[in-house]
N, C-alpha and C positions, 0 to 999 in steps of 0.2 A: 545169142543165144535165141531169143524169140523173134529178129529179124528170120533167122533159120524155119523158126516152127512155123511161122505165119507164110514163110512159101510151101513149105509141105502141107499145111491145110490148102494155101490154093491150088496146090497142085489134087489134093485128093479129092474137094468139091466141085461142084459145078453152083453156076450163079446161071438168076433168072433175071428178066426184065417185066418185070411183072404187076400190076393195081394192086394196090395194098387196100384192105377193110378190113373190119373188125368183123361184120356181122357172119359175112360165110364161111369164115374160119370157125367162127366160135360152132355155127350150125356144125361146120364139116365135123370137126373133132368130137363134139357131144354123140352126133348122128355114131358113128364110126363106134364111140365107143359104147354104143348100145348094142349092138352091132356083136362086139365082143364077148359080153357076159356069158353067152354061153359056151366060150370056148375058154373058159378060166373058173378053175376051181371054187375059188373064193372070189366072188365079183365085187366086194370092197375094193380088190389093188388092180381094177381093170384102168382107173384113171385117178393118178397122182400128182397132186398139186404141189412143187415144194416154193412156190412165190406167192402167197397168201391166197386169198380168196378168188376167184376167177370162173367168170360165169361160159368162159373159155370151152371148158370141157363139161359140165356139166349139163347130162342129157335129161330124155325124157325117162330112161329105167335108172340108166346109173349115172351114180351122186358122186363127187370127186372125193380124192381122199387128203387131206391137207396135211402136210409133213413140214417138218423145219429141214434146213438143211443139216443139221446135228440128230435127226432121227424124228420118229418118230413123239408126236407131243402127249404129254402124258398129261392126266388130272392128278394131280399130287395127291387131294385130300383123297382119293380111294387106292392109287398106288403105291404107298406106302403108311406106313401107322400117322394117324393125325391126333395134333398133340399126344404122340407119343403113345396111340390107344390103337391098336387095331381093333378092338370092337367099337370104338367112333368111326375108323374110315368103314367099317363094312356096315355100321349103320348110314354114315354118308351114302353109301354107294349102292342100297337098298333104296334110300329115298330118291335118287335120281336116277334110277333105270328100272323100277318097279313099274305095273301095268298100271293105266289109266283109264278113269270113265270117259275123263274128255279127250277127244280128238286131238285138240294141240297139245296138253299136257300128254296126250300117248305117241305123238309124232316127236316129240321133243325126246322124252325118255327113251325112246327109241335109235336118236340119232346119236343118245348120249352113252348108249351102252354099246353102239357101234364102235362108239368112237373107241370107249375101255376095250373092248375084245381086241380090235385092231392093233390098239398099241403094245398088247403083249403078245401079239404074233411077231409085227413086227421087230420089236427087241430081240425077243428069242432068237427071230431069222437071222437078224442082221450082226446079233453077236458071236455065233458059232461060225460067221464068217472067219476066213484066214484072212491078214490084211493085203492089202493091193501093193505093187510093185509100185505102181504108177504114180507121177507125182501130180500134185494137184496145186494151185498154190492158195495157201489160207489166206490171201490177204484179197483173193480175188472172189466176190461173194458170186458171180455165176459158176465159178468155177468150183465155187465150195454145192453150191445146188447141183451141178452135174455130175460130182462125187459121190452124194445122195443117193442119185440115179443112177448110177454104176452099180453100187453096192446092191440096188432093189432089185436090179435085171441080175447080178450075181446072184442072190436070194432067190430067186423067181418059182423055182421048185417048192421050196420049203413055203410059200406063200402063197402056191397053187391057183398060179397065174402063168400062163402061155402066149396072151397078146398084150401087153397095155399101152397104155397112151403117159408120158411124163409133159407136165409144161414146170417151165422155168423162163425166168424173165431178169434184165437189165434196162433200169431207166438212164434218162436222164442224154436221153438222143434227141428230145425235144429245143432243138439249140437256137430260138430269138436270136440269141448272144451267148459270145463266148466261145464260138465255135472253134477256130482255129487255136483256141489252145486246148481244149478239152474231147474235140473229137478223135486225135490219133490216139489220148490213152484209152478210150472207150475201146475204138474198136481192136488196138493192142488186147483188155480183160478179153472180149471175145474171140479173138485168133487162139488167147492164151489155154484160155476156156475149153473152146473145141478142140485144140488139137491133144489137149489131156482127155475127154472126153472119149475120143476118137482111139487114141492109144490103149487107154481102159477096155473098150471094147474088145480090141486086139487081142492083149491080154487073157478077154472073160470068151477069148474065141466066137464071137457073136455079131464080130466087125458087118459080116454080111446081114447079118438080119436087125439089125439096128439100125435107123436112119435120124439124124437129125436137122430140122430146117428152124429157118427163122420165119419171122409175121413180123406186120406191125400194120399201125392204122395206116401212115399216109407214106410218100414218097417227102423230101424236100424240095424248095424251090432252086433253081441254078442262079436264080438273081439275091444280090446279098441285100438286108436291111441295114448294113453296117458292118457288122462282127457276128451275125449269124443267116438264120435262115427260115422262112416261112414256110407253112403247112404246103405240100404240094402235091400229087396223085401217084405218076408212075415211078416203082422204085425198083431195087435191085436185091432177090434174094438169096441165100447160100442151105444148101443143099449136100450132106455129105453124111456117108456112111461105107461100107465095103462093098454094098449092091451099086454105086450111085456110078455111073459112067463120070469121071471125077476131070476136072483141069478144061472146064467147058465152060460158053455160054452160050443158055439155051433161050429161045425166041431173037429181036431182032433185036443187034446192037442200037440203041438211038443216036442220036447225033447230039449229042453234049455242048449244047452251042443255044445262047440267048436266043431268040425269035428264027430258032433253028427250024426245019420243018419237021420236027416233033415235040418244038415248044408250043403250048393252048394257047400260053399267054401268062404273063409274069413269072417266066423260067418255068413253067411246070411240065415235066413230060408226060407226054401219050405212052401212055403202055402198052406193047405188042402184044402179050400174052395174061391172061387173066387168073386169078388167084383162084378163082373155077375150077380152071386146066390143071394147075399146080394141085389144087387138092384133090382132083380127080384122079390126078395120075400117085399122088399117095396112097389115096385109098384103096385104088385098084392092086400095088402093091401090097399094102396090108391083108387083103384078101378080102375086100367087097365084090361083090361079085358084077358085073355089066348092067344086071338087073334091077339093082340094087342101087347102084350110082345116083340117079335121079334124086333118090329120098335123100341121101347123103349130102350132093352138092344140084340142091335143084335148079339152078341156071345152068349148068353143066349142056341143056339140050338148045342151048345158043350158039354150039360151038360145035365143028364138026369135028376138029382132034382135041382128043378125051386124054389122049396118053401123049405128055410131048418127049417119051422116049429118053428120058436123062437115067432109066434102071437097067443096069445090065440085064 
């Protein structure tokens, strides 16, 4: 079953040979989120993080809304009776959300109040959804994060959101050791999780309006340090969705050979495509205009090709 799903995933997805870098991605997604604010009735749910705290989707105006894979994170002291007393819970809520004269206290209380109100809205919206038939592996943390994303997409009307960015993550790929033993399982988790997520978008009827893509800090070297690999440069990324021209490789396929024409030293591959070009292509599909593209991807002016063409 897993092998069948992986083959189907590869048929649907496109791969790109790109340079990995954290800063351009953080800037692009956050800036795109800033542009989404006007499109959403509730700005809180523009950029949603289901994987801890990440500057990746925090912009100049938009703030990330942090969720757990199980749903909205509640402040128990104000969402249910405290010490068995509703009056005590009400008093606590007043203390942590009331206006303050000091600007730091005022900002803290504003954020807390936003969290309390958003938790109530999200819990109500998700609680009213019918059960999904698409199966997600409960033992796969990435799958559980993406299941929550699918549910949030299903609840978008109730949340007042029309254009959103979601952040999920899976760790363990910085394999200086134990790569032969651990890497195949990690790739299987990614494949199964994204396969279920795509199936969920089909079930919801939004496959052509939802695109998933991968990002990371860097690739790996071709040369081994024993049973692992060190930090590299160029790497491959997947783009998956109903609007993607699947089953293709975009960019120039590198020569995967040590000391080959694309090896810039110690088995580090020279990328054929930049994350700026990948980001610009995604941003354009999301609705960022050509005139606004440089503000989202400031380095895109260095490239004549701004649209890699992997969207249908």
